[in-house]
N, C-alpha and C positions, 0 to 999 in steps of 0.2 A: 526465541528468535536470536540469532546470533549474527552480528556485523564484525568482522575482523577489519584492520585496517585495509586489507587488500580487497575486501569484498566491494567496496565502493569504487575500485579503480577502473571497473569496466563499464560503469553507469556513465552514459553521455551526459551532457550539460544540456538538457532541453529547456527550452525557454518558452514561456508562455505569451505569445505575442510580444516578445522583446522585453517583457516585463521579468520581475525576479523568478528564480527556479522555485518551482512549487511541488510539494509532495503531500500526499496524504498517507498517514498510517492507521490500520485498521487491527488494533490489537486489544484485547480485554484485559490482557495483564499489565498492570501500571508500571512494574519494573522493567519489563520488556519495552514497553512504549517510551519510557523516558529514556532508556539507552539508545533506541533507534532514532529519537528526535536528536539527542546529542550527537549522534554520527552524521545524521544528513543536515543538521544545523553547521556543524563544522565544516561541510564543502560547500555551504551557500545556499542550501534550500530553506525556503520559508515552509514549515510544517504545521500541517492540520493533523489533529487525532481524533480518531472515532473509536469509541469502545464496543460498537456493535454494528451488525449488518444493517439494520434499518437506519441508524445515526449515518452510517457511510453513505448509503444510497442517497439519501436526503443531501448530503454534502455534493454528492457526484452530481446530482440534478441541479445544483445551484451554481457550482463552480468546478471545473475539471482541473485536475493537478497535471502536471508534466509526468509525475511519477506516482504510482499506485503501490503500496506495501501493504500486503494483507495476510492475515493468518487464514489457513484454509477452513479450519473449524470455527464457526462463529455462531455457537448455540445451535439452533435448529437450522441455520443457515450455511451456506458454503460460500467461502470466499472467491472461488471462481466465478460464482454468478457476478460479483462486483467487477471482477476483469472484464467479462463478457460484455456488462452493461456500460462500464466507463470507456472500453475500446471502442464500442459501437458509436458513442457519442464523441469520442477523441481518438481516431485511429492512430495517431502517433504517440499514445501515453505508454510510457514504459511501465512495465508491471514485474513485481517480485511477489510469489506466493511462497508463505513457509508453513510449516506445519510439524509438530512433535508428536501429535497423537495420530494412529492411525485412523483412517476414514474407510469404513466398510464399503460405502457406495463408490467412491473414487477408486478403490481397489478393483471392484467389480467390472468397472467401466473400462 
């Protein structure tokens, strides 16, 4: 996952009920998660990190972030399912999906 300085310029500043900016990063690779947390925190987001699909789904069911950043390939699961689930619960949720490994299922669809 790569976030350059310009990567965040187009992300709106969604606020959760007038509270702090909230984001969830779903990333199994610790170095990538640390970097993403640093970038989002630097522009005011309060960030939650999930290492797996199941952990992320549980967090989404408990509290919905304004921004969801997920890796597309999450073991046997797909990050797009988190996007569908999260935006069904919170239609205004901004989402970013990243991936560096080809996913044959997504490629076929």
